Backbone and ligand atoms as CSV (ligand in chain L), in Angstrom:
chain,resi,resn,atom,element,x,y,z
A,1,MET,N,N,115.842,101.855,161.473
A,1,MET,CA,C,116.795,102.297,160.443
A,1,MET,C,C,117.674,103.423,161.022
A,2,SER,N,N,118.981,103.333,160.806
A,2,SER,CA,C,119.846,104.373,161.365
A,2,SER,C,C,119.850,105.594,160.447
A,3,THR,N,N,120.070,106.755,161.064
A,3,THR,CA,C,120.091,107.995,160.293
A,3,THR,C,C,121.363,108.025,159.457
A,4,LYS,N,N,121.250,108.643,158.284
A,4,LYS,CA,C,122.405,108.690,157.397
A,4,LYS,C,C,123.412,109.758,157.868
A,5,HIS,N,N,124.663,109.354,157.972
A,5,HIS,CA,C,125.723,110.278,158.384
A,5,HIS,C,C,126.861,110.284,157.367
A,6,ILE,N,N,127.588,111.399,157.312
A,6,ILE,CA,C,128.873,111.405,156.596
A,6,ILE,C,C,129.913,111.963,157.562
A,7,VAL,N,N,131.164,111.561,157.369
A,7,VAL,CA,C,132.256,112.069,158.196
A,7,VAL,C,C,133.222,112.831,157.296
A,8,LEU,N,N,133.515,114.078,157.681
A,8,LEU,CA,C,134.446,114.916,156.922
A,8,LEU,C,C,135.524,115.387,157.891
A,9,HIS,N,N,136.769,115.101,157.578
A,9,HIS,CA,C,137.873,115.411,158.496
A,9,HIS,C,C,137.549,114.817,159.877
A,10,ASP,N,N,137.440,115.719,160.906
A,10,ASP,CA,C,137.236,115.275,162.288
A,10,ASP,C,C,135.787,115.384,162.758
A,11,LYS,N,N,134.841,115.638,161.835
A,11,LYS,CA,C,133.462,115.874,162.279
A,11,LYS,C,C,132.446,115.015,161.534
A,12,ALA,N,N,131.336,114.696,162.243
A,12,ALA,CA,C,130.255,113.922,161.635
A,12,ALA,C,C,129.066,114.844,161.360
A,13,PHE,N,N,128.355,114.532,160.286
A,13,PHE,CA,C,127.203,115.335,159.858
A,13,PHE,C,C,126.031,114.397,159.579
A,14,ARG,N,N,124.824,114.820,159.980
A,14,ARG,CA,C,123.638,113.976,159.821
A,14,ARG,C,C,122.737,114.553,158.729
A,15,LEU,N,N,122.103,113.643,157.985
A,15,LEU,CA,C,121.215,114.054,156.886
A,15,LEU,C,C,120.155,115.037,157.385
A,16,MET,N,N,120.012,116.153,156.668
A,16,MET,CA,C,119.053,117.181,157.094
A,16,MET,C,C,118.022,117.497,156.009
A,17,ILE,N,N,118.481,117.719,154.766
A,17,ILE,CA,C,117.549,118.061,153.684
A,17,ILE,C,C,117.861,117.187,152.470
A,18,GLU,N,N,116.885,116.386,152.071
A,18,GLU,CA,C,117.108,115.517,150.902
A,18,GLU,C,C,117.097,116.328,149.614
A,19,ASN,N,N,117.823,115.814,148.610
A,19,ASN,CA,C,117.958,116.505,147.335
A,19,ASN,C,C,116.607,116.831,146.693
A,20,SER,N,N,115.613,115.924,146.856
A,20,SER,CA,C,114.313,116.169,146.217
A,20,SER,C,C,113.680,117.467,146.730
A,21,ARG,N,N,113.893,117.763,148.021
A,21,ARG,CA,C,113.346,119.021,148.577
A,21,ARG,C,C,114.106,120.232,148.042
A,22,LEU,N,N,115.405,120.057,147.834
A,22,LEU,CA,C,116.208,121.155,147.274
A,22,LEU,C,C,115.755,121.433,145.842
A,23,GLU,N,N,115.496,120.342,145.098
A,23,GLU,CA,C,115.072,120.497,143.700
A,23,GLU,C,C,113.733,121.233,143.605
A,24,GLU,N,N,112.828,120.929,144.543
A,24,GLU,CA,C,111.524,121.639,144.550
A,24,GLU,C,C,111.735,123.131,144.801
A,25,ALA,N,N,112.643,123.432,145.740
A,25,ALA,CA,C,112.927,124.843,146.048
A,25,ALA,C,C,113.539,125.533,144.823
A,26,ILE,N,N,114.403,124.823,144.100
A,26,ILE,CA,C,115.036,125.411,142.907
A,26,ILE,C,C,113.995,125.623,141.805
A,27,ASP,N,N,113.069,124.674,141.649
A,27,ASP,CA,C,111.978,124.847,140.674
A,27,ASP,C,C,111.228,126.153,140.954
A,28,SER,N,N,110.963,126.393,142.225
A,28,SER,CA,C,110.175,127.560,142.589
A,28,SER,C,C,110.959,128.864,142.336
A,29,VAL,N,N,112.257,128.884,142.701
A,29,VAL,CA,C,113.089,130.068,142.431
A,29,VAL,C,C,113.192,130.304,140.919
A,30,ALA,N,N,113.360,129.221,140.150
A,30,ALA,CA,C,113.487,129.344,138.689
A,30,ALA,C,C,112.195,129.921,138.094
A,31,ALA,N,N,111.052,129.484,138.611
A,31,ALA,CA,C,109.773,129.998,138.097
A,31,ALA,C,C,109.656,131.501,138.354
A,32,GLN,N,N,110.109,131.934,139.526
A,32,GLN,CA,C,110.058,133.375,139.838
A,32,GLN,C,C,110.984,134.163,138.909
A,33,LEU,N,N,112.194,133.643,138.676
A,33,LEU,CA,C,113.141,134.330,137.780
A,33,LEU,C,C,112.598,134.353,136.352
A,34,ASN,N,N,112.038,133.246,135.902
A,34,ASN,CA,C,111.479,133.192,134.539
A,34,ASN,C,C,110.365,134.220,134.370
A,35,ARG,N,N,109.586,134.382,135.408
A,35,ARG,CA,C,108.499,135.379,135.357
A,35,ARG,C,C,109.089,136.796,135.349
A,36,ASP,N,N,110.054,137.069,136.241
A,36,ASP,CA,C,110.584,138.434,136.383
A,36,ASP,C,C,111.468,138.860,135.216
A,37,PHE,N,N,112.130,137.927,134.538
A,37,PHE,CA,C,113.089,138.298,133.487
A,37,PHE,C,C,112.619,137.953,132.075
A,38,ALA,N,N,111.355,137.513,131.957
A,38,ALA,CA,C,110.834,137.124,130.633
A,38,ALA,C,C,110.955,138.271,129.632
A,39,ASP,N,N,110.685,139.504,130.079
A,39,ASP,CA,C,110.707,140.636,129.144
A,39,ASP,C,C,111.872,141.578,129.416
A,40,ALA,N,N,112.944,141.068,129.999
A,40,ALA,CA,C,114.090,141.940,130.314
A,40,ALA,C,C,114.655,142.523,129.013
A,41,PRO,N,N,114.932,143.844,128.987
A,41,PRO,CA,C,115.416,144.471,127.754
A,41,PRO,C,C,116.814,143.981,127.344
A,42,THR,N,N,117.658,143.630,128.334
A,42,THR,CA,C,118.988,143.078,128.024
A,42,THR,C,C,119.208,141.840,128.891
A,43,PRO,N,N,120.012,140.880,128.393
A,43,PRO,CA,C,120.234,139.657,129.181
A,43,PRO,C,C,120.941,139.951,130.505
A,44,PRO,N,N,120.396,139.504,131.616
A,44,PRO,CA,C,121.086,139.690,132.893
A,44,PRO,C,C,122.287,138.748,133.030
A,45,VAL,N,N,123.120,139.048,134.035
A,45,VAL,CA,C,124.272,138.199,134.349
A,45,VAL,C,C,123.930,137.369,135.579
A,46,LEU,N,N,124.135,136.046,135.483
A,46,LEU,CA,C,124.077,135.208,136.684
A,46,LEU,C,C,125.495,135.168,137.218
A,47,LEU,N,N,125.695,135.609,138.447
A,47,LEU,CA,C,127.044,135.609,139.012
A,47,LEU,C,C,127.174,134.462,140.006
A,48,CYS,N,N,127.905,133.437,139.593
A,48,CYS,CA,C,128.134,132.262,140.436
A,48,CYS,C,C,129.266,132.573,141.414
A,49,VAL,N,N,128.933,132.596,142.699
A,49,VAL,CA,C,129.949,132.890,143.710
A,49,VAL,C,C,130.620,131.573,144.096
A,50,LEU,N,N,131.845,131.433,143.613
A,50,LEU,CA,C,132.581,130.170,143.805
A,50,LEU,C,C,133.028,130.008,145.251
A,51,THR,N,N,133.221,128.822,145.734
A,51,THR,CA,C,133.000,127.586,145.034
A,51,THR,C,C,131.639,126.999,145.397
A,52,GLY,N,N,131.094,127.466,146.502
A,52,GLY,CA,C,129.894,126.854,147.065
A,52,GLY,C,C,128.672,126.865,146.156
A,53,SER,N,N,128.599,127.848,145.233
A,53,SER,CA,C,127.369,127.995,144.437
A,53,SER,C,C,127.361,127.201,143.143
A,54,ILE,N,N,128.388,126.416,142.884
A,54,ILE,CA,C,128.429,125.760,141.563
A,54,ILE,C,C,127.259,124.808,141.349
A,55,MET,N,N,126.898,124.044,142.369
A,55,MET,CA,C,125.821,123.063,142.171
A,55,MET,C,C,124.473,123.779,142.020
A,56,PHE,N,N,124.233,124.785,142.846
A,56,PHE,CA,C,122.993,125.556,142.761
A,56,PHE,C,C,122.918,126.272,141.415
A,57,THR,N,N,124.024,126.904,140.996
A,57,THR,CA,C,124.013,127.642,139.726
A,57,THR,C,C,123.685,126.711,138.567
A,58,SER,N,N,124.307,125.532,138.538
A,58,SER,CA,C,124.067,124.655,137.387
A,58,SER,C,C,122.647,124.103,137.404
A,59,GLU,N,N,122.127,123.773,138.582
A,59,GLU,CA,C,120.737,123.297,138.662
A,59,GLU,C,C,119.757,124.399,138.268
A,60,LEU,N,N,120.061,125.631,138.712
A,60,LEU,CA,C,119.158,126.748,138.442
A,60,LEU,C,C,119.182,127.142,136.968
A,61,MET,N,N,120.396,127.279,136.401
A,61,MET,CA,C,120.475,127.837,135.041
A,61,MET,C,C,119.833,126.928,134.001
A,62,LYS,N,N,119.830,125.619,134.241
A,62,LYS,CA,C,119.203,124.759,133.232
A,62,LYS,C,C,117.672,124.842,133.258
A,63,ARG,N,N,117.137,125.499,134.292
A,63,ARG,CA,C,115.686,125.711,134.367
A,63,ARG,C,C,115.281,127.096,133.860
A,64,LEU,N,N,116.245,127.934,133.491
A,64,LEU,CA,C,115.912,129.311,133.083
A,64,LEU,C,C,115.756,129.395,131.573
A,65,ASP,N,N,114.671,130.056,131.126
A,65,ASP,CA,C,114.386,130.047,129.693
A,65,ASP,C,C,114.479,131.425,129.043
A,66,PHE,N,N,115.278,132.326,129.644
A,66,PHE,CA,C,115.535,133.625,128.999
A,66,PHE,C,C,117.046,133.709,128.753
A,67,ASN,N,N,117.467,134.639,127.869
A,67,ASN,CA,C,118.895,134.776,127.586
A,67,ASN,C,C,119.623,135.370,128.783
A,68,LEU,N,N,120.775,134.814,129.078
A,68,LEU,CA,C,121.554,135.306,130.220
A,68,LEU,C,C,123.034,135.025,129.998
A,69,GLU,N,N,123.871,135.798,130.729
A,69,GLU,CA,C,125.312,135.528,130.736
A,69,GLU,C,C,125.648,134.890,132.071
A,70,VAL,N,N,126.731,134.105,132.114
A,70,VAL,CA,C,127.183,133.545,133.391
A,70,VAL,C,C,128.614,134.024,133.659
A,71,LEU,N,N,128.796,134.651,134.806
A,71,LEU,CA,C,130.140,135.049,135.252
A,71,LEU,C,C,130.379,134.410,136.614
A,72,SER,N,N,131.645,134.360,137.010
A,72,SER,CA,C,131.926,133.853,138.354
A,72,SER,C,C,133.007,134.685,139.022
A,73,MET,N,N,133.090,134.544,140.315
A,73,MET,CA,C,134.190,135.123,141.089
A,73,MET,C,C,134.292,134.315,142.374
A,74,LYS,N,N,135.435,134.448,143.038
A,74,LYS,CA,C,135.612,133.637,144.244
A,74,LYS,C,C,135.936,134.532,145.428
A,75,LEU,N,N,135.132,134.382,146.464
A,75,LEU,CA,C,135.355,135.116,147.707
A,75,LEU,C,C,135.538,134.096,148.811
A,76,SER,N,N,136.197,134.492,149.892
A,76,SER,CA,C,136.223,133.553,151.007
A,76,SER,C,C,136.137,134.283,152.328
A,77,SER,N,N,135.332,133.738,153.236
A,77,SER,CA,C,135.195,134.333,154.568
A,77,SER,C,C,135.232,133.260,155.638
A,78,TYR,N,N,134.904,132.030,155.249
A,78,TYR,CA,C,134.769,130.958,156.225
A,78,TYR,C,C,136.077,130.210,156.434
A,79,GLN,N,N,136.340,129.887,157.694
A,79,GLN,CA,C,137.450,129.007,158.019
A,79,GLN,C,C,136.894,127.987,159.001
A,80,GLY,N,N,136.977,126.693,158.663
A,80,GLY,CA,C,136.385,125.677,159.534
A,80,GLY,C,C,134.882,125.821,159.530
A,81,THR,N,N,134.268,125.992,160.716
A,81,THR,CA,C,132.803,126.040,160.783
A,81,THR,C,C,132.274,127.425,161.165
A,82,SER,N,N,133.098,128.481,161.076
A,82,SER,CA,C,132.550,129.809,161.365
A,82,SER,C,C,133.143,130.876,160.467
A,83,SER,N,N,132.377,131.983,160.331
A,83,SER,CA,C,132.785,133.086,159.456
A,83,SER,C,C,133.868,133.902,160.149
A,84,THR,N,N,134.886,134.328,159.388
A,84,THR,CA,C,135.950,135.150,159.970
A,84,THR,C,C,135.531,136.615,159.979
A,85,GLY,N,N,134.497,136.955,159.202
A,85,GLY,CA,C,134.058,138.352,159.106
A,85,GLY,C,C,134.885,139.144,158.104
A,86,GLU,N,N,136.027,138.606,157.711
A,86,GLU,CA,C,136.881,139.303,156.753
A,86,GLU,C,C,136.746,138.631,155.387
A,87,ILE,N,N,136.289,139.394,154.391
A,87,ILE,CA,C,136.028,138.816,153.070
A,87,ILE,C,C,137.231,139.039,152.167
A,88,LYS,N,N,137.720,137.972,151.570
A,88,LYS,CA,C,138.844,138.100,150.644
A,88,LYS,C,C,138.394,137.783,149.227
A,89,GLU,N,N,138.824,138.626,148.246
A,89,GLU,CA,C,138.529,138.352,146.840
A,89,GLU,C,C,139.640,137.435,146.344
A,90,VAL,N,N,139.346,136.134,146.276
A,90,VAL,CA,C,140.368,135.144,145.936
A,90,VAL,C,C,140.562,135.062,144.417
A,91,MET,N,N,139.470,135.285,143.669
A,91,MET,CA,C,139.530,135.308,142.199
A,91,MET,C,C,138.559,136.380,141.723
A,92,GLY,N,N,139.047,137.299,140.892
A,92,GLY,CA,C,138.219,138.434,140.461
A,92,GLY,C,C,137.109,138.030,139.499
A,93,LEU,N,N,136.252,139.003,139.162
A,93,LEU,CA,C,135.146,138.781,138.219
A,93,LEU,C,C,135.674,138.306,136.873
A,94,THR,N,N,135.019,137.304,136.290
A,94,THR,CA,C,135.514,136.731,135.025
A,94,THR,C,C,135.059,137.524,133.790
A,95,GLY,N,N,134.361,138.645,133.983
A,95,GLY,CA,C,133.943,139.465,132.839
A,95,GLY,C,C,133.380,140.780,133.344
A,96,SER,N,N,132.910,141.598,132.396
A,96,SER,CA,C,132.418,142.926,132.765
A,96,SER,C,C,130.946,142.882,133.202
A,97,VAL,N,N,130.626,143.706,134.223
A,97,VAL,CA,C,129.228,143.820,134.658
A,97,VAL,C,C,128.699,145.223,134.361
A,98,GLU,N,N,129.523,146.026,133.718
A,98,GLU,CA,C,129.191,147.427,133.431
A,98,GLU,C,C,127.826,147.564,132.729
A,99,GLY,N,N,126.936,148.314,133.326
A,99,GLY,CA,C,125.634,148.590,132.726
A,99,GLY,C,C,124.671,147.407,132.734
A,100,LYS,N,N,125.056,146.300,133.378
A,100,LYS,CA,C,124.219,145.089,133.332
A,100,LYS,C,C,123.461,144.867,134.653
A,101,THR,N,N,122.363,144.123,134.551
A,101,THR,CA,C,121.680,143.650,135.764
A,101,THR,C,C,122.381,142.369,136.184
A,102,VAL,N,N,122.809,142.328,137.451
A,102,VAL,CA,C,123.523,141.154,137.952
A,102,VAL,C,C,122.665,140.440,138.985
A,103,ILE,N,N,122.485,139.142,138.787
A,103,ILE,CA,C,121.783,138.326,139.782
A,103,ILE,C,C,122.850,137.501,140.499
A,104,ILE,N,N,123.112,137.847,141.753
A,104,ILE,CA,C,124.116,137.104,142.529
A,104,ILE,C,C,123.522,135.752,142.902
A,105,ILE,N,N,124.249,134.676,142.576
A,105,ILE,CA,C,123.781,133.332,142.935
A,105,ILE,C,C,124.648,132.828,144.094
A,106,GLU,N,N,124.044,132.780,145.269
A,106,GLU,CA,C,124.759,132.351,146.480
A,106,GLU,C,C,124.256,130.982,146.935
A,107,ASP,N,N,125.146,130.188,147.503
A,107,ASP,CA,C,124.740,128.925,148.106
A,107,ASP,C,C,123.967,129.182,149.392
A,108,ILE,N,N,124.538,130.076,150.228
A,108,ILE,CA,C,123.929,130.330,151.532
A,108,ILE,C,C,124.280,131.735,152.003
A,109,VAL,N,N,123.309,132.407,152.598
A,109,VAL,CA,C,123.582,133.694,153.246
A,109,VAL,C,C,123.415,133.476,154.746
A,110,ASP,N,N,124.501,133.778,155.455
A,110,ASP,CA,C,124.599,133.514,156.891
A,110,ASP,C,C,124.622,134.877,157.605
A,111,THR,N,N,125.810,135.429,157.895
A,111,THR,CA,C,125.881,136.758,158.519
A,111,THR,C,C,125.540,137.856,157.513
A,112,GLY,N,N,125.732,137.557,156.220
A,112,GLY,CA,C,125.489,138.562,155.181
A,112,GLY,C,C,126.716,139.396,154.854
A,113,ASN,N,N,127.828,139.192,155.577
A,113,ASN,CA,C,129.048,139.975,155.308
A,113,ASN,C,C,129.476,139.851,153.852
A,114,THR,N,N,129.400,138.625,153.312
A,114,THR,CA,C,129.837,138.382,151.938
A,114,THR,C,C,128.959,139.143,150.953
A,115,ILE,N,N,127.664,139.093,151.149
A,115,ILE,CA,C,126.737,139.714,150.206
A,115,ILE,C,C,126.901,141.239,150.220
A,116,VAL,N,N,127.095,141.819,151.407
A,116,VAL,CA,C,127.285,143.273,151.514
A,116,VAL,C,C,128.525,143.685,150.723
A,117,GLU,N,N,129.608,142.951,150.913
A,117,GLU,CA,C,130.875,143.226,150.217
A,117,GLU,C,C,130.693,143.068,148.699
A,118,LEU,N,N,130.005,142.026,148.319
A,118,LEU,CA,C,129.807,141.709,146.904
A,118,LEU,C,C,128.967,142.772,146.199
A,119,VAL,N,N,127.901,143.222,146.840
A,119,VAL,CA,C,127.053,144.259,146.240
A,119,VAL,C,C,127.886,145.531,146.037
A,120,ASP,N,N,128.735,145.873,147.017
A,120,ASP,CA,C,129.630,147.047,146.887
A,120,ASP,C,C,130.558,146.896,145.698
A,121,ILE,N,N,131.177,145.707,145.576
A,121,ILE,CA,C,132.116,145.454,144.469
A,121,ILE,C,C,131.392,145.629,143.125
A,122,LEU,N,N,130.192,145.066,143.012
A,122,LEU,CA,C,129.461,145.100,141.735
A,122,LEU,C,C,129.030,146.527,141.378
A,123,LYS,N,N,128.626,147.302,142.372
A,123,LYS,CA,C,128.242,148.706,142.117
A,123,LYS,C,C,129.467,149.502,141.677
A,124,GLU,N,N,130.601,149.255,142.371
A,124,GLU,CA,C,131.868,149.911,142.000
A,124,GLU,C,C,132.249,149.615,140.550
A,125,ARG,N,N,131.980,148.380,140.123
A,125,ARG,CA,C,132.343,147.972,138.744
A,125,ARG,C,C,131.263,148.348,137.737
A,126,GLY,N,N,130.264,149.125,138.152
A,126,GLY,CA,C,129.301,149.702,137.209
A,126,GLY,C,C,128.048,148.893,136.912
A,127,ALA,N,N,127.714,147.908,137.755
A,127,ALA,CA,C,126.470,147.149,137.532
A,127,ALA,C,C,125.275,148.105,137.595
A,128,ALA,N,N,124.318,147.940,136.675
A,128,ALA,CA,C,123.152,148.832,136.639
A,128,ALA,C,C,122.180,148.481,137.764
A,129,ASP,N,N,122.078,147.197,138.075
A,129,ASP,CA,C,121.161,146.739,139.118
A,129,ASP,C,C,121.708,145.423,139.672
A,130,VAL,N,N,121.495,145.194,140.956
A,130,VAL,CA,C,121.983,143.953,141.575
A,130,VAL,C,C,120.835,143.281,142.319
A,131,LYS,N,N,120.589,142.011,142.006
A,131,LYS,CA,C,119.585,141.213,142.712
A,131,LYS,C,C,120.320,140.087,143.446
A,132,VAL,N,N,119.723,139.606,144.530
A,132,VAL,CA,C,120.339,138.513,145.283
A,132,VAL,C,C,119.443,137.286,145.240
A,133,CYS,N,N,120.040,136.156,144.843
A,133,CYS,CA,C,119.318,134.881,144.787
A,133,CYS,C,C,120.133,133.869,145.588
A,134,THR,N,N,119.560,133.375,146.675
A,134,THR,CA,C,120.307,132.419,147.494
A,134,THR,C,C,119.513,131.121,147.681
A,135,MET,N,N,120.226,130.022,147.597
A,135,MET,CA,C,119.593,128.715,147.815
A,135,MET,C,C,119.098,128.615,149.256
A,136,LEU,N,N,119.947,129.024,150.203
A,136,LEU,CA,C,119.612,128.897,151.621
A,136,LEU,C,C,119.856,130.222,152.343
A,137,LEU,N,N,119.018,130.466,153.353
A,137,LEU,CA,C,119.168,131.678,154.184
A,137,LEU,C,C,119.013,131.281,155.644
A,138,LYS,N,N,119.919,131.822,156.487
A,138,LYS,CA,C,119.763,131.622,157.941
A,138,LYS,C,C,119.172,132.918,158.499
A,139,PRO,N,N,117.832,133.040,158.517
A,139,PRO,CA,C,117.216,134.318,158.898
A,139,PRO,C,C,117.515,134.752,160.326
A,140,GLU,N,N,117.817,133.793,161.214
A,140,GLU,CA,C,118.104,134.167,162.605
A,140,GLU,C,C,119.487,134.802,162.754
A,141,VAL,N,N,120.326,134.650,161.714
A,141,VAL,CA,C,121.681,135.217,161.765
A,141,VAL,C,C,121.779,136.464,160.880
A,142,TYR,N,N,120.976,136.502,159.818
A,142,TYR,CA,C,121.088,137.588,158.840
A,142,TYR,C,C,120.345,138.842,159.311
A,143,HIS,N,N,121.090,139.936,159.548
A,143,HIS,CA,C,120.451,141.175,160.004
A,143,HIS,C,C,120.863,142.376,159.167
A,144,LYS,N,N,121.356,142.140,157.953
A,144,LYS,CA,C,121.775,143.269,157.103
A,144,LYS,C,C,120.547,143.805,156.359
A,145,SER,N,N,120.730,145.000,155.761
A,145,SER,CA,C,119.557,145.626,155.127
A,145,SER,C,C,119.353,145.225,153.666
A,146,ILE,N,N,120.338,144.573,153.053
A,146,ILE,CA,C,120.179,144.188,151.641
A,146,ILE,C,C,119.064,143.150,151.508
A,147,LYS,N,N,118.160,143.438,150.532
A,147,LYS,CA,C,116.996,142.560,150.346
A,147,LYS,C,C,117.396,141.250,149.658
A,148,MET,N,N,116.885,140.150,150.200
A,148,MET,CA,C,117.077,138.854,149.544
A,148,MET,C,C,115.936,138.705,148.538
A,149,ASP,N,N,116.240,138.868,147.242
A,149,ASP,CA,C,115.173,138.877,146.233
A,149,ASP,C,C,114.588,137.488,145.984
A,150,TYR,N,N,115.449,136.469,146.009
A,150,TYR,CA,C,114.998,135.094,145.735
A,150,TYR,C,C,115.642,134.172,146.762
A,151,VAL,N,N,114.824,133.417,147.497
A,151,VAL,CA,C,115.349,132.514,148.541
A,151,VAL,C,C,114.763,131.121,148.323
A,152,GLY,N,N,115.641,130.121,148.213
A,152,GLY,CA,C,115.176,128.746,148.030
A,152,GLY,C,C,114.531,128.212,149.294
A,153,MET,N,N,115.253,128.338,150.407
A,153,MET,CA,C,114.794,127.733,151.654
A,153,MET,C,C,115.419,128.449,152.853
A,154,GLU,N,N,114.648,128.587,153.923
A,154,GLU,CA,C,115.208,129.147,155.156
A,154,GLU,C,C,115.582,128.001,156.082
A,155,ILE,N,N,116.724,128.140,156.762
A,155,ILE,CA,C,117.174,127.071,157.661
A,155,ILE,C,C,117.602,127.651,159.013
A,156,PRO,N,N,117.611,126.829,160.058
A,156,PRO,CA,C,118.079,127.312,161.366
A,156,PRO,C,C,119.592,127.569,161.355
A,157,PRO,N,N,120.097,128.295,162.362
A,157,PRO,CA,C,121.507,128.698,162.349
A,157,PRO,C,C,122.481,127.587,162.746
A,158,ALA,N,N,122.517,126.512,161.973
A,158,ALA,CA,C,123.452,125.419,162.249
A,158,ALA,C,C,124.449,125.324,161.101
A,159,PHE,N,N,125.575,124.675,161.336
A,159,PHE,CA,C,126.575,124.518,160.277
A,159,PHE,C,C,126.214,123.309,159.414
A,160,ILE,N,N,126.138,123.537,158.102
A,160,ILE,CA,C,125.716,122.473,157.184
A,160,ILE,C,C,126.746,122.259,156.069
A,161,VAL,N,N,126.658,121.103,155.442
A,161,VAL,CA,C,127.522,120.782,154.290
A,161,VAL,C,C,126.691,120.053,153.233
A,162,GLY,N,N,127.279,119.912,152.058
A,162,GLY,CA,C,126.608,119.205,150.959
A,162,GLY,C,C,126.001,120.192,149.977
A,163,PHE,N,N,125.637,119.710,148.792
A,163,PHE,CA,C,125.055,120.539,147.738
A,163,PHE,C,C,125.913,121.795,147.504
A,164,GLY,N,N,127.224,121.576,147.380
A,164,GLY,CA,C,128.152,122.684,147.108
A,164,GLY,C,C,128.851,123.220,148.341
A,165,LEU,N,N,128.234,123.026,149.515
A,165,LEU,CA,C,128.807,123.595,150.749
A,165,LEU,C,C,129.832,122.651,151.363
A,166,ASP,N,N,130.862,123.240,151.957
A,166,ASP,CA,C,131.979,122.423,152.444
A,166,ASP,C,C,132.285,122.644,153.914
A,167,TYR,N,N,133.012,121.683,154.472
A,167,TYR,CA,C,133.718,121.875,155.735
A,167,TYR,C,C,135.187,121.693,155.382
A,168,ASN,N,N,135.949,122.778,155.429
A,168,ASN,CA,C,137.356,122.751,155.007
A,168,ASN,C,C,137.562,121.962,153.704
A,169,GLU,N,N,136.763,122.350,152.699
A,169,GLU,CA,C,136.848,121.862,151.306
A,169,GLU,C,C,136.275,120.464,151.062
A,170,LEU,N,N,135.833,119.764,152.085
A,170,LEU,CA,C,135.185,118.466,151.833
A,170,LEU,C,C,133.670,118.594,151.992
A,171,GLY,N,N,132.930,117.739,151.258
A,171,GLY,CA,C,131.475,117.672,151.409
A,171,GLY,C,C,130.688,118.299,150.270
A,172,ARG,N,N,131.370,119.031,149.379
A,172,ARG,CA,C,130.650,119.776,148.327
A,172,ARG,C,C,129.898,118.862,147.357
A,173,ASN,N,N,130.382,117.646,147.149
A,173,ASN,CA,C,129.840,116.760,146.115
A,173,ASN,C,C,128.550,116.045,146.495
A,174,TYR,N,N,128.174,116.051,147.784
A,174,TYR,CA,C,126.980,115.297,148.184
A,174,TYR,C,C,125.703,116.029,147.782
A,175,PRO,N,N,124.750,115.339,147.120
A,175,PRO,CA,C,123.548,116.029,146.637
A,175,PRO,C,C,122.550,116.425,147.728
A,176,ASP,N,N,122.635,115.779,148.904
A,176,ASP,CA,C,121.760,116.152,150.024
A,176,ASP,C,C,122.512,117.126,150.936
A,177,ILE,N,N,121.779,117.726,151.878
A,177,ILE,CA,C,122.422,118.607,152.857
A,177,ILE,C,C,122.464,117.919,154.218
A,178,TYR,N,N,123.615,118.062,154.885
A,178,TYR,CA,C,123.875,117.429,156.179
A,178,TYR,C,C,124.201,118.506,157.204
A,179,VAL,N,N,123.807,118.231,158.451
A,179,VAL,CA,C,124.074,119.183,159.534
A,179,VAL,C,C,125.063,118.577,160.531
A,180,LEU,N,N,125.894,119.442,161.109
A,180,LEU,CA,C,126.894,119.005,162.089
A,180,LEU,C,C,126.217,118.242,163.230
A,181,ASP,N,N,126.748,117.063,163.552
A,181,ASP,CA,C,126.195,116.247,164.631
A,181,ASP,C,C,127.307,115.946,165.638
A,182,PRO,N,N,127.430,116.824,166.669
A,182,PRO,CA,C,128.554,116.686,167.614
A,182,PRO,C,C,128.482,115.412,168.456
A,183,ASP,N,N,127.298,114.786,168.539
A,183,ASP,CA,C,127.143,113.581,169.385
A,183,ASP,C,C,127.490,112.289,168.689
A,184,TYR,N,N,127.654,112.341,167.378
A,184,TYR,CA,C,127.897,111.110,166.625
A,184,TYR,C,C,129.400,110.760,166.720
A,185,PRO,N,N,129.722,109.513,167.066
A,185,PRO,CA,C,131.141,109.164,167.235
A,185,PRO,C,C,131.915,109.179,165.913
A,186,VAL,N,N,133.062,109.827,165.906
A,186,VAL,CA,C,133.946,109.836,164.730
A,186,VAL,C,C,135.145,108.963,165.060
A,187,LYS,N,N,135.279,107.896,164.259
A,187,LYS,CA,C,136.374,106.947,164.565
A,187,LYS,C,C,137.706,107.456,164.042
L,1,LIG,P1,P,128.273,135.081,155.287
L,1,LIG,O1,O,129.263,136.090,154.742
L,1,LIG,O2,O,128.405,134.924,156.770
L,1,LIG,O3,O,126.838,135.378,154.877
L,1,LIG,O4,O,128.668,133.660,154.732
L,1,LIG,C1,C,128.581,133.346,153.401
L,1,LIG,C2,C,129.492,132.237,152.984
L,1,LIG,O5,O,129.981,131.478,154.088
L,1,LIG,C3,C,128.726,131.251,152.131
L,1,LIG,O6,O,128.775,131.605,150.780
L,1,LIG,C4,C,129.412,129.942,152.432
L,1,LIG,O7,O,130.521,129.791,151.586
L,1,LIG,C5,C,129.894,130.088,153.858
L,1,LIG,N1,N,128.928,129.486,154.809
L,1,LIG,C6,C,127.988,130.111,155.552
L,1,LIG,N2,N,127.294,129.244,156.314
L,1,LIG,C7,C,127.798,128.006,156.016
L,1,LIG,C8,C,127.479,126.663,156.456
L,1,LIG,O8,O,126.575,126.404,157.288
L,1,LIG,N3,N,128.233,125.666,155.910
L,1,LIG,C9,C,129.223,125.885,155.004
L,1,LIG,N4,N,129.547,127.107,154.563
L,1,LIG,C10,C,128.838,128.170,155.064
């Protein structure tokens, strides 16, 4: 049986993580959040970091059984298959975080530049507390001091797409995760 591939623009990607494994990881993160926020005095904010986190946020929030608000904002750092290191606020926060506990919902933490910038922005805007929840973490690349409070899965430092993640805006809709396969012929 041949391995499953998708082609996006000029590159091929090979199946790496099936959706069922992602769902198990989300179940586990949701259970931890349900335990930690069951008795929260005020509803926390889930902050969906657009666009990559939309699939993770929607899968996660339907498993959460405490009251919460959902806000979003859009940042961008990636161009093609690598981080530029420069974070741009493409769309501002869709509501107030003043005095609230904010749970950042990230698709993936790679260098951590985005998360560092985001935590600064949220503190500046008056968030009472900031937690980080990421579907995927590349621990071999991440060396910042901000604690990852909730992590779905750790992955090696390769470029991936699917489950919200893109290569130049394509690939977000696939429910599985695919990894760049430079050896696969692209017609
Ligand atoms: P960081 O600032 O380097 O931690 O990168 C964070 C952002 O870069 C993520 O929210 C993604 O949008 C994007 N990103 C990081 N790694 C990948 C990847 O392997 N594939 C697609 N996008 C990625």
